[in-house]
C-alpha positions in Angstrom: -3.9 -7.4 12.9 -6.2 -10.4 13.3 -7.1 -11.8 9.8 -5.9 -14.4 7.4 -3.1 -12.8 5.3 -3.7 -14.9 2.2 -7.3 -13.6 1.8 -7.0 -9.9 2.7 -7.2 -7.3 -0.1 -5.5 -4.0 0.3 -6.6 -0.8 -1.5 -4.2 2.1 -1.6 -5.7 5.6 -2.1 -3.6 7.4 -4.8 -3.9 11.0 -3.6 -2.7 12.8 -0.5 -5.1 12.6 2.5 -5.4 15.0 5.4 -3.7 13.2 8.3 -6.3 14.5 10.7 -9.0 12.4 9.2 -10.3 9.6 11.4 -12.9 6.8 11.0 -15.7 8.7 9.3 -13.5 10.7 7.0 -11.6 7.6 5.9 -14.8 5.7 5.5 -16.2 8.4 3.2 -13.0 8.3 1.1 -13.2 4.5 0.7 -16.9 4.5 -0.1 -17.2 7.6 -2.4 -13.7 8.1 -3.9 -12.5 4.5 -4.1 -15.9 3.0 -4.9 -15.3 0.2 -2.4 -17.3 -1.1 0.5 -15.4 -0.4 3.7 -17.6 -3.0 5.6 -16.1 -5.8 3.4 -13.2 -6.5 5.8 -10.5 -5.3 3.4 -7.8 -2.8 4.3 -7.8 0.7 3.0 -4.5 2.6 3.1 -4.3 6.4 3.1 -1.1 8.4 3.0 -0.6 12.1 3.9 0.9 14.8 1.6 4.4 14.6 3.0 4.3 10.8 2.7 5.5 10.3 6.2 2.3 9.0 7.7 0.0 6.1 6.8 -3.4 5.3 8.1 -5.1 1.9 7.5 -8.8 1.5 7.9 -10.3 -1.9 8.6 -13.8 -3.2 9.6 -13.5 -6.2 12.0 -17.3 -7.1 12.2 -17.8 -5.1 15.4 -16.4 -1.7 14.5 -13.7 0.1 12.6 -10.0 0.0 13.4 -7.6 2.6 12.3 -3.9 1.9 12.4 -1.4 4.7 12.0 2.3 4.8 11.4 4.3 8.1 11.3 8.0 8.1 10.3 10.3 10.3 12.3 12.7 10.5 9.4 12.2 9.8 5.7 9.2 9.0 3.6 7.2 6.0 2.6 7.8 6.8 -1.1 9.6 9.6 -3.0 7.2 10.8 -5.7 3.4 11.3 -5.6 3.2 11.5 -9.4 3.9 7.7 -9.5 1.3 6.8 -7.0 -2.2 5.6 -8.2 -5.2 4.3 -6.5 -4.8 0.5 -6.8 -5.5 -2.8 -5.2 -2.5 -4.7 -3.9 -1.8 -7.5 -1.5 -0.7 -7.8 2.1 2.9 -8.3 1.2 3.1 -5.0 -0.7 1.5 -3.2 2.3 4.1 -4.7 4.6 6.9 -3.5 2.3 5.4 -0.1 2.1 5.2 0.2 5.9 8.9 -0.9 6.1 9.9 1.8 3.5 10.7 -0.5 0.6 9.6 0.8 -2.8 8.8 -2.0 -5.3 10.5 -0.2 -8.2 13.8 -0.6 -6.5 13.7 -4.4 -6.5 16.4 -6.2 -8.3 16.9 -9.8 -9.1 20.0 -11.1 -7.3 20.6 -13.8 -9.8 19.1 -15.2 -12.9 18.8 -18.8 -13.7 20.7 -19.8 -16.8 19.0 -22.6 -18.7 21.2 -25.6 -19.2 21.5 -27.2 -22.6 
């Protein structure tokens, strides 16, 4: 992906999407359902019902790009009832694509204030 990571915004669609959708179908979802401008250069993430495939739509000033990732085993997340349409950042998208659910994060240590 060829953009500045610090400035990119990521929008995750919170409902299952037909994995057969391509540029026009994903554009329509981003525009009409998410109420965002797909031509803004932001990333729009769509996940299928089984949660084993993700498609990301991006406008790069000359046309749309669609990236897709399908897992051979497992799922990107375990429960659709906890997924909502939301804005997130590039780091969260990378974690999602690696299969890390944010709810499972734990602090490894806590800093104890010194007196």
